[in-house]
C-alpha positions as CSV (number, residue, x, y, z in Angstrom):
1,X,0.0,0.0,0.0
2,X,2.8,2.4,0.8
3,X,4.6,1.8,-2.5
4,X,1.4,2.2,-4.4
5,X,0.6,5.5,-2.6
6,X,4.1,6.8,-3.3
7,X,3.8,6.0,-6.9
8,X,0.3,7.5,-7.2
9,X,1.6,10.8,-5.6
10,X,4.6,10.8,-7.9
11,X,2.5,10.2,-11.0
12,X,0.1,13.0,-9.9
13,X,2.9,15.4,-9.3
14,X,2.0,15.8,-5.6
15,X,4.4,16.3,-2.7
16,X,3.6,16.4,1.0
17,X,5.5,18.5,3.4
18,X,4.9,20.2,6.8
19,X,3.1,23.1,5.1
20,X,0.4,21.0,3.4
21,X,0.4,17.6,5.2
22,X,-3.0,18.3,6.6
23,X,-4.4,18.3,3.1
24,X,-3.4,14.7,2.4
25,X,-5.1,11.7,3.9
26,X,-5.2,8.0,3.1
27,X,-8.1,5.7,2.3
28,X,-7.1,2.1,1.6
29,X,-9.4,-0.7,0.7
30,X,-8.7,-4.1,2.1
31,X,-10.5,-7.4,1.5
32,X,-10.2,-8.8,5.0
33,X,-8.4,-8.8,8.2
34,X,-4.8,-9.9,9.0
35,X,-5.7,-13.6,9.2
36,X,-2.1,-14.7,9.1
37,X,-1.4,-12.7,12.3
38,X,-4.6,-14.0,13.9
39,X,-3.5,-17.6,13.2
40,X,0.0,-16.9,14.5
41,X,-1.4,-15.4,17.7
42,X,-3.8,-18.3,18.1
43,X,-1.1,-20.9,17.7
44,X,1.2,-19.1,20.1
45,X,-1.4,-18.8,22.9
46,X,-3.3,-22.0,22.6
47,X,-0.9,-24.5,21.1
48,X,2.5,-23.3,22.1
49,X,1.6,-22.1,25.6
50,X,2.7,-18.5,25.2
51,X,1.7,-16.2,28.0
52,X,1.3,-13.1,25.9
53,X,1.2,-12.0,22.3
54,X,3.3,-9.5,20.4
55,X,2.5,-5.8,21.1
56,X,1.5,-5.3,17.4
57,X,-0.8,-8.3,17.1
58,X,-4.0,-6.3,17.4
59,X,-3.0,-3.3,15.2
60,X,-1.8,-5.7,12.5
61,X,-5.3,-7.2,12.3
62,X,-7.2,-3.9,12.1
63,X,-8.7,-3.0,8.7
64,X,-7.2,0.5,9.0
65,X,-3.6,-0.8,9.4
66,X,-2.6,-0.3,5.8
67,X,-4.0,3.2,5.6
68,X,-2.2,4.0,8.9
69,X,1.1,2.8,7.4
70,X,0.6,4.9,4.3
71,X,-0.1,7.9,6.5
72,X,2.9,7.3,8.8
73,X,5.4,6.6,6.0
74,X,4.3,9.5,3.8
75,X,3.8,12.0,6.6
76,X,0.1,12.6,5.8
77,X,-1.9,14.5,8.5
78,X,-5.4,14.4,6.9
79,X,-8.1,11.8,7.5
80,X,-7.0,8.2,7.5
81,X,-9.2,5.1,7.4
82,X,-9.6,1.6,5.9
83,X,-12.5,0.4,3.9
84,X,-13.5,-3.3,4.2
85,X,-16.1,-4.4,1.8
86,X,-14.6,-7.6,0.4
87,X,-14.0,-7.5,-3.4
88,X,-15.5,-4.0,-3.7
89,X,-13.1,-2.5,-1.2
90,X,-10.9,-0.7,-3.7
91,X,-13.9,0.9,-5.4
92,X,-15.4,2.0,-2.1
93,X,-12.0,3.4,-1.0
94,X,-11.8,5.5,-4.2
95,X,-15.4,6.7,-3.8
96,X,-14.8,7.6,-0.2
97,X,-11.6,9.5,-0.9
98,X,-13.2,11.7,-3.6
């Protein structure tokens, strides 16, 4: 998502800096949650006997995680959220961002 956002900004001729960062946000469509992280956490707790999970286990499974990473890496200060509507997520993200 971060690479795609960088490329989109480059192709659009946009640049984000301290003076205009509040004008840029991120809306990213995802088809589902971080199931790989959920499975890894489940295995660690219930099968391997771990007493706790990694500090990023919950944030990695949130639908807004990809949009959050785009915002952090590109220095965006506008609205940031994830759209989860299965196969239509990308279309909904574009419509929401416009």
